[in-house]
N, C-alpha and C positions, 0 to 999 in steps of 0.2 A: 722343592712343593712351588708351583706354580699357582698363584692364588685366582680363583674365579674372576672373571672379567678380564683378564690379561689381554691387551690389543696385541696383533702383529707389529712387531718393529719394537715391542718394547726392550730394553736392555736392562740388565740386573747385575749389580755387581757383588761379587763373591768375594770379600775382604779375606784375605789369607790362604785362599784357595788357588791360586795361579802358581806361576813357575820358579821354584825355589830362586834366591838370589844368589848370584855368584860368588859373594864374598861370605857366604854363610848366616846374612843377617835377616834369616825369615823367606817368607813365600810372599811373591806380589799380589795383587788382586786377580781375578778373573772375571769377565765381562761376557756375559751371556747374553744375544740376541734371541728374541722369541720369534718364529716364523710359524704361523696357524697357515694350515692345508686346508682349503676348504674342499671336500669331495666335488667332482665334477658329473659323475654319474649318480642320479636317486631314484629310487624307485618311487612308484605313485605313493607308496604310504609313507614313505621318507618326506617328500614333497608336501604331503597335507599335515605330516608333524611341524616343518617349520613353517608353514602358514598358521597352525595352532599358535606356536611359539610366537609367531610375530604380532598376532593379535593378543596374544597374552603379554606381551611388552608394549604395546599401545600402538602398533603398526609403525615403527620404525622403518622397517624393511620398506612399506609401500611407498612412503616418502620417498626414500632413494630411488624406487623403481620409477615414481613418475618422473623424477629429476632424470634418468638414466635414458628414459624410453623403453625399456625393455620389460620382461616378465622376470628379471634375477632378483633374488630376495636378497643378495651380499652385494648389489651395487653392477657396476659396469665389468665387463668381460676384460681381463687384461690383452693387451695387444701384443703377437709375439715376434 
């Protein structure tokens, strides 16, 4: 289970869930990195819901928008 509010890039350590040891002394740890995928094409209704969520959270996305100079609620667009 991934806890609510987990940010992209967070690494979870799952003790004893990794690859078995070659010498039969149990299993190693498995490390899982979270990658959050933000949808690129939102409908008008979805955009409105994102704006409402932003307002409910205190306008944090609006502050990011001002810094980046754009209208993207999640900050700057990645360069490819």
